[in-house]
ROZA-434378 format. One record per residue (C-alpha): residue in one letter; x, y, z. Coordinates in steps of 0.02 Angstrom, whole numbers, plus 50000, padded with zeros to 5 digits. Layout:
aXYZ/...
This chain:
x481586249650586/x481926233050637/x481626225250807/x483416222050854/x483816241150798/x482176245450906/x483116235851056/x484806245251042/x483956261151053/x482836258351161/x484536250751266/x485396267751231/x483966276451295/x484126268651474/x486016270651482/x485636290251418/x484776293451626/x486656288051686/x487406305751727/x488966298451655/x488266293851491/x487056309451457/x487726311951279/x486956299151206/x485476307251210/x486246322251120/x485796322550922/x487376316550818/x487956306050937/x489376293650896/x488706276750956/x489566258850955/x488856243950993/x489776228151009/x489486209551051/x490356200351196/x491946194651125/x492086212351021/x492386204450835/x490636211050770/x489776225950771/x488116225450811/x487376241650803/x487836260450760/x487106275450772/x486606287050613/x488096298850648/x489266282650662/x488486274350523/x490206277250415/x491266270450530/x490356254650534/x490836250350345/x492696256950374/x492656243450513/x491356228050465/x490876220950341/x488936219150281/x488836207550409/x489616214250552/x491296206350569/x492616217050608/x493686219750469/x495786214150513/x496456230850485/x495626237550625/x496646245750762/x495846245750902/x495056227950914/x496206221451028/x495676234851149/x493826233851122/x494206213751167/x494956218151329/x493366230851364/x492256218651342/x493026204151434/x492656214051606/x493876230851576/x492536242551526/x491276243351705/x489376240651704/x489056255751803/x489736273051750/x490866273651619/x492796271751582/x493696283751473/x494776275851324/x495546282951196/x495296270551039/x496016270950877/x494266274750785/x494716286750665/x495056280350483/x495796294850413/x496956296950534/x497446279950613/x498746285150732/x497746297750815/x496606290850952/x494846294650975/x494276297151172/x492756285051204/x491576282851339/x491386263351357/x489996255151466/x489536234351491/x487676234351452/x486096224051413/x485306223451266/x484036210851323/x483936198551444/x485616187551437/x486276199351302/x487696207751357/x488656221251240/x489936234051233/x489396252651219/x490796263351159/x490276282451133/x491116294951039/x491386308851149/x492126323351010/x491566324850831/x491496308350739/x492776303850612/x492266303350449/x491936285250386/x491666276250223/x489876280750141/x488786264650160/x487916256550013/x486456267049958/x485126259949855/x484616271949686/x483846286849754/x482916299249612/x483046314749588/x481256322849622/x481076314649796/x481716327349912/x482876327050054/x482516331450234/x483416341450318/x484206329750436/x484846319250292/x485686336250212/x486646339750363/x487656322850380/x488036320050201/x488096328050047/x486716325449925/x486976310149816/x486636311749623/x485186302149534/x486676293149448/x488236285649511/x489656294249429/x491016283949334/x492126290949449/x492296297749607/x492186318149603/x492876330549702/x494316330049806/x494786314449900/x496026316350026/x497196297650076/x498296293150210/x500076284750192/x501516277450271/x503206270550205/x504716264150301/x506476272950287/x506836263950123/x505416273150057/x504236257150037/x502386260150079/x501716248850207/x500126257850228/x498746267750093/x497196270850158/x495596263650071/x494956281049991/x496586278949839/x495756262449783/x493986269549778/x494896284249653/x496066276749556/x495506259549575/x496216243649656/x497556239549542/x498366256649530/x498256258649716/x499046240649748/x500596249849818/x500966243049979/x502826232149990/x503396244349848/x504746260349873/x504396276049804/x505496272149646/x504306258449594/x502866266249617/x503606281849511/x504106270849368/x502266261349349/x500956271249398/x501336288849461/x502066302249355/x503626311449469/x504066328349341/x505696330349354/x505896318549516/x505606330749646/x504596319949769/x506036305249741/x507436321049798/x506196328549953/x506086308850011/x508166308549975/x508566323450096/x507196319750233/x506326332750215/x504676339750268/x503446346550099/x501536348250042/x500936354349920/x501816344549795/x500996339549623/x501176323449566/x500126311449415/x499176297049463/x498766283849305/x496936276449331/x496446258249322/x495836251649135/x495976270649077/x497356282848989/x496826294949106/x497616304049257/x497426309849420/x498266326449498/x498566323549673/x499346336249811/x500636324749883/x501246328550067/x502226320450190/x503576321250336/x505126311550392/x504836301550563/x506196300550680/x506546289850836/x507086294451006/x509006295350942/x508696306650783/x508766289350690/x507676289250524/x506156275550569/x504966279350401/x503686294150307/x502036296050326/x500826309050242/x499366311950137/x498836314949970/x497326325949903/x496646319449739/x495966332349627/x494616321449539/x493756335849445/x495496337949356/x495716320549265/x496776323049098/x497426311748986/x499236303849000/x499806316448865/x499536330248973/x500706329149101/x501036342749223/x502766347849279/x502966353649450/x503316370749429/x501706371949334/x500436364549469/x499876381249535/x499326390949343/x498486373849282/x497556375149441/x497086391249407/x496476387349250/x495206372249298/x493346375049294/x492606383849445/x492436372249568/x490746371049680/x490306379049809/x490756364249940/x492516361549840/x492796379149876/x492496378950052/x493246361950096/x494966370250003/x494736387050089/x494486376050232/x496296363750213/x497296374650128/x498056383550260/x498286368050379/x499066355950249/x499676364550085/x500436377950131/x502186377950056/x503586372550161/x505266375550074/x505756392350142/x504936386650328/x505966382250451/x506286363450480/x505946363850683/x504196376550635/x503496365150513/x503616350050607/x502916359150779/x501436366350678/x500906347050604/x501116342950785/x500016355650864/x498706351650724/x498706335150774/x498606335050948/x497226349050930/x496246338550814/x496396324750959/x495846334451105/x494236334351189/x492946342551124/x491976358951195/x490066359251159/x489716368851012/x487866377050964/x486876368550863/x486506384050738/x488106382950687/x487976366550622/x486366371150551/x487446387750462/x488636375250377/x487116363850297/x487106373050134/x489046367250088/x489156350050170/x491136344050148/x491596330750027/x493356327550082/x493446314450210/x494666321850337/x493686336850447/x494136353350410/x494476364650544/x492666369350543/x492256351350572/x493686346450702/x493866347050875/x494376362850909/x493226374650995/x492866392650894/x493916401150983/x495386389150940/x494586389050772/x494876408950748/x496716407450824/x497486392750708/x496606402250556/x497606416750594/x499126408050640/x498786399450457/x498436417150376/x500336422650427/x501136406950354/x500426410150201/x500756428050184/x502466424050249/x502856411450123/x501906421349993/x503156419149847/x502936400849830/x501326399349848/x500096392749708/x498936406149654/x497296405149760/x495666397549656/x494496409849587/x493166414049725/x492186422549595/x490506413349642/x491116407149808/x490066409049963/x490386421550073/x490836408350208/x492226401650103/x492936420450062/x493256423650260/x494046409550299/x495346411150141/x497156416350166/x497246433650226/x498046445450085/x500006444850038/x500546460750116/x500306454350302/x501936455450398/x502686438750458/x502616435150614/x504056424150710/x503566403450762/x503436409550960/x502496422650931/x501076411150843/x501246399550980/x500856413551090/x499096415151008/x498556398251035/x497026397351162/x497776383151222/x499506380051327/x501096373151224/x502716368751321/x504226361651236/x505526352251336/x507086341551300/x507996330551442/x506596338951538/x507296355251511/x505966368351468/x506466378051293/x504896385351275/x503166390051343/x501796401051263/x500876415551350/x499326403151348/x500406393851478/x501116408051575/x499586413251613/x498846399251652/x500346394151786/x500546415851854/x502496412951791/x502996428851691/x504366416951571/x504846400451555/x506516404851657/x505306405951806/x504776387951793/x506586383651780/x506996393451917/x505456386152019/x505866367351982/x505366366751804/x504316351651739/x504396343951916/x503716359451973/x502436360851864/x501876341151845/x502486330252016/x502956317051951/x503586323451792/x504706309651736/x503246295351743/x502286307351625/x503746309651512/x503896291251500/x502016288951429/x501686290351276/x499746294951317/x499356301251486/x498226298051579/x496886311251584/x496736323151677/x498256328851768/x498576341051905/x499516357251841/x500346366451984/x500276384851952/x501536396752059/x500426399652201/x500176382852242/x498486379652190/x498246365452052/x496966366151879/x496416347751802/x497206348251600/x497286336351473/x499026333651410/x499556327951258/x501366321551206/x502216320951061/x503866321550973/x504516337350874/x505976347450832/x506716364750915/x508146373550836/x508916357150759/x508816346150917/x507616333250982/x506236339451099/x504526334351170/x502916345451108/x501736344451263/x499976352651208/x498986355951378/x497006359951379/x496066363051540/x494756350751583/x492896359851583/x492626365551768/x491006353451737/x491996338251746/x493776346651832/x493136345452018/x492886326752028/x494256320751907/x495376331452007/x494846324852150/x495386306052088/x496886310652022/x497356320652206/x496876306652288/x497916296752163/x499326307252216/x499206305952377/x499266286552375/x500916287852280/x501546299052388/x501366289252542/x502086274752454/x503646282452396/x503616290552584/x503586273152645/x505156267252527/x506166281552576/x505786273752776/x506076256052731/x507886265352658/x508186275652805/x508176261252913/x509336247752792/x511086247452875/x511836248352726/x512186265352629/x511316268852482/x511946281652360/x510686288852208/x511956293652055/x511796300851879/x512526294151710/x514126306751745/x514456297451919/x513596315051999/x512636310552186/x510946313552185/x510296306852350/x511076298652494/x509926288052633/x510326289752826/x511406276752832/x512566283652697/x512326300352787/x513016289552965/x514386280652866/x515176294952814/x514806310652913/x513946321852784/x512156328252762/x511556325352576/x511186344052536/x513266345852559/x513706333852439/x512376332652314/x512946336752135/x514696332152180/x515726316952102/x515336302052215/x517266300052211/x517206314352358/x516726300352456/x518106289052426/x519876288152444/x521086290952319/x521536274852274/x519826271352267/x519066281652135/x519776272751979/x519106256552041/x517436267052058/x517456275251887/x517796259751818/x516456250751907/x515206264451831/x515976264851659/x515416244651639/x513996247351688/x513576261051569/x514166250751425/x513046238051315/x514516225251330/x514756208051441/x515406220651570/x513826226851625/x513046208951657/x514526202151766/x514146212751917/x514986205552060/x515266220252156/x516906228752222/x518016232952388/x518296250752380/x518956262952559/x517706276752609/x518526293352670/x517396298452826/x517186317352867/x518056317753029/x519656309052922/x520206293452895/x519616276952804/x518436263352825/x518346247452731/x516696245152597/x515986235152482/x515036244552340/x513646235052217/x512946246452086/x511406244051947/x510336251051864/x509026261651946/x508006269051778/x508466269351576/x508056280951427/x509046296351408/x509276300951606/x509806286951664/x510316283151851/x511176272051954/x510996265352150/x512706260552223/x512536251552389/x514016253652521/x514236239552667/x515356242152805/x516576228752796/x517576234952954/x517216217853062/x517366206152922/x519156214552893/x519636212553069/x519056194253077/x519996190352902/x521496195652975/x521286186153135/x521196170553016/x522656175052905/x523796176153074/x522986160153137/x523386150552977/x525176161152951/x525526154853157/x525046136653116/x526046133452957/x527456140553067/x526896129253200/x526866114453092/x528506118853000/x529456118253174/x528626104453201/x529236096253059/x530936104553075/x530916095153260/x530616078453207/x532026081653042/x533366084653169/x532736070353288/x532456059253145/x534356062553109/x535026059553281/x534036041853287/x534936036453151/x536526035453201/x536336025953363/x535306015153267/x536196009253109/x537786006753240/x536465994553361/x536335989153172/x538015984853100/x538475978653283/x537005967353293/x537425959253113/x539415957253171/x538765948053299/x537875937153190/x538925932853055/x540175927653201/x541775935353115/x542735937153280/x542045921053359/x540915910753369/x539305912453475/x539095900153647/x537435900653656/x536025895953500/x534865906753619/x536045922453599/x535985921853402/x534105921753418/x534205937953527/x535235943353387/x534265944853252/x532765951853361/x533945966353382/x534315967553194/x532415966753150/x532015979753293/x533465988553230/x533125988353034/x530985993053088/x531476007353199/x532476013953047/x531196011252931/x530026022653017/x531406035353058/x531616035852883/x529826039152848/x529576050952972/x531136060852902/x530316059552722/x528726066852787/x529296080852876/x530186085352712/x528956084752609/x527806093852762/x529286109252786/x529386108952572/x531266101752605/x530996086852520/x532306087352356/x531566079352212/x532506077352030/x530996079151896/x531466069051735/x530556060451622/x529946042851692/x529446027851593/x528226023351710/x527806004951628/x529826001751654/x529456008651851/x528395997851893/x528745983251824/x530235982451921/x529365984752070/x528205969752006/x529865959852018/x530625965352174/x528975960652271/x528325946652186/x529455934252296/x528395939552452/x526645938252371/x527485921752332/x527645916752510/x525815921952545/x525135912052426/x524405928452335/x524395930152158/x525005945052062/x524625950151902/x524705966351780/x524135973851646/x525125987751554/x524576003051444/x525385999651281/x526466015551215/x526146024251382/x527076040651371/x528266046951496/x527746057651631/x528766072651734/x529226065951897/x530476062852042/x531016044951996/x531656041952171/x529936044852246/x528926036052128/x529826020652140/x529426023152332/x527426025852295/x527446010352204/x528255998052323/x527186005752483/x525656003852390/x525845987252295/x526655980852477/x524945987452561/x524075978252439/x524945961652469/x525055963652671/x523095966552680/x522545954452567/x522345933752629/x523035919252549/x522215916952374/x521775930952341/x522425943352222/x523375959852173/x523125967052004/x524335981151939/x524145990051789/x524566009151694/x523396017451581/x522786035851488/x521256042951529/x519906050651415/x520656068551470/x522256064151434/x522976059951607/x524226044151657/x523566032851785/x524376019751889/x523076009851979/x523285995152114/x521965983552141/x521755969552262/x520295956752342/x520935960352512/x519955964952691/x519455981852608/x519085998752720/x517686008152754/x517556024852689/x517616031152876/x519316020552882/x520106027052732/x520026045252807/x520856039952962/x522216028252847/x522676046952754/x523136052152936/x525046052452989/x524956040753171/x523156032853133/x523356014753128/x521796004253093/x521445988053224/x521575977053072/x523265985453014/x523935983153196/x523685963353194/x524655962853022/x526065976153060/x526285993653001/x526916011453085/x525356021653021/x526436030752896/x526266023052743/x524616029152659/x525186048752735/x526966046652652/x526176039952510/x524976055252493/x526186066252528/x527366061452385/x526116060752277/x525576077852284/x527486082652275/x527646077252108/x525866084652067/x524766071152044/x523206063552140/x522966049852252/x521246042252256/x520826026452347/x519066018252316/x518606001552448/x517265991752509/x517545980252676/x517815963752618/x517825967052426/x519395973452429/x520395992852365/x520565999952222/x521906014252230/x522456027452086/x523866038552044/x523436049751936/x524706062151851/x523876077051754/x524076082051553/x525356095751636/x526506082551709/x526416068351546/x527486071751380/x527066072151207/x527556057451108/
């Protein structure tokens, strides 16, 4: 023994003194020691030596296919404690990699500054790979300890393995193999075992002979089968190995096929030449004609036949699936201590198969006996299709005891078989209890499953059942509530099953030994108290919220209400639970709420656009209240729940009504003002026109000369003032008509280039008098716009005259038209005048707001407001960009909808 091995064994001896790791000192304990990064296996106990060669190479490096390596890294990284132990379920079984093995994990130090991770397998150590051993002469006697752990090796290695070799396989829905255990390659050779990535049809045309295509038809029908014999060709040989092929389909939550899995038994003692192809129907007779097997092989066959090789053609699909699930769950549970004498008694007949038999599994002695009885009953039930049993002429007495019962045994129904199990079996679907066996009923104190349903179902048995059912592997142990209110600690294993043709969940319940139950149950109860406290805290928070909160199921029925919802509608929660949510809404809001819920249930876009709805609530005292309702998902899965949050918006509706009334009153007042301005303007225009007309007559001296020239000057002032007033009145009248919506517009096709050019020519003399340079830039092929020609002409004249008015001598005014990138038609007036700030621009656009600079240069203060109103009346927009002393740019933009296509 090396110094390193002594060091690890000394560490194990120290750790065994810890009460949590006392099993380290037991004979046959399976212990694995890993380095701090969990990528190397440093040491393995004698019982776990087979796992060393299954998981690591000769240097101890972890093989890539090991499934537990990521979890080991987390444990070595600090998840495992340095005191006590952490229970973990690690996938340590090479033969059944989908089944986890319960282990105790602990961080320790093998030496100063040498941290390691120690994993103790709490159940039976899974069968691993035989390590390479040197040749042992036949004359050398073996110790009892060696004989008890492994079968005796022959003096010289045979060319091919002997006995029965078991391997497991997995395939996808297209029967393409995704996993094959290495035992197949060791038996038939690496080339013949290279089937990963190939479908069953491809394999059956190359290395496998499937007589009459029976297995292919079973794949196609998605049935569960066992004991179908196929012939597997070996590498570099014409020999074929009979293989007992078994498999079953795997279905998802929605009963969709997700793949297949199963196992095969290689009968290495029955290798034959390829010419002797074996029809499927003669498999049993050929096995009966085989040479007598040795005692170890006969014992193994007797143990495996009830569990794995019972024919399944006439078996109900649900019970075959259920039986396999029970077997997997039972073999994965925590073992009970078995007497060492029983192990010693099995020394004379060591197992050859790499899959543990019933005698070597994790079942207790009582559980094994009960399951053997069920297997015997199944064998009697399907005796017509079972192959003849091999001769038991020279088999030991123990193998004879474990053989199936005689065929005269009467058939036993599936539920009665489950009642014989010394563990609890519970079958449920969508949280409904479908079946409970007698052990579970006696443990909980109920007479039948109907009493459990009446008492509250899974919620009563396991407080927090929905959380438990969502876990693939519930944390152990759980608290099982009895009928009298007491609790008992149990381990629970969940698995999918099928019951009477519908998808279901199988729950295997095992009572935790009393030695561990006390402390572990107290921890569970403490955790449960903390969760209940947190739940009450959240309920109190919801009750203090001012919004009503309603929890609904997928069909829209009420599950619960908070206090605010009760106060809002005047109902107690117990009075409306189970009713549709529409009982709380007025009839006109029923379709709104149901459409909202349907949109959330659907997987489309409607479930993402969750912007709430306005509904009318119906209170118990009578009347309705306006509500704003928001719904959302609470939980996913087969039983989805939704949450509706209702807010009373009575105050908001009242404020909204007041604002609407105020807006309506303001609009009416504005309309009255505009109407008054229009009437006054009309009344003022008549005397003003008379004043202007008489002033023109006198200026022209139509009825005789005016004696004094000063009178002629006064008449000119009177005429100019009258013209100014009439211009102001016309602007007021136009502005009033626009605001009142009474301006009559005649929309036609307007050529903007021609109109702007005419206005430019009209204003050119004024610009010349003020010594201002005017320039134009018209877009070629400018499309016409739909507008009122008269109002557009007034817009152009107002903007160009304003630019001339506010530009000093020597400045420039540029008038242009263009088509923007977005298809808009723009008319622009740019000047180099005095400019305005942003505040002055806002003031200039308001009626009767005249800037100080504008007063000096004349104006009424209505030019820009009227221009803006006329632009908007023509469905355009007015934009002004200006900086003081830098000039102004005014843009009139007609949208694409007002532009005519050429």
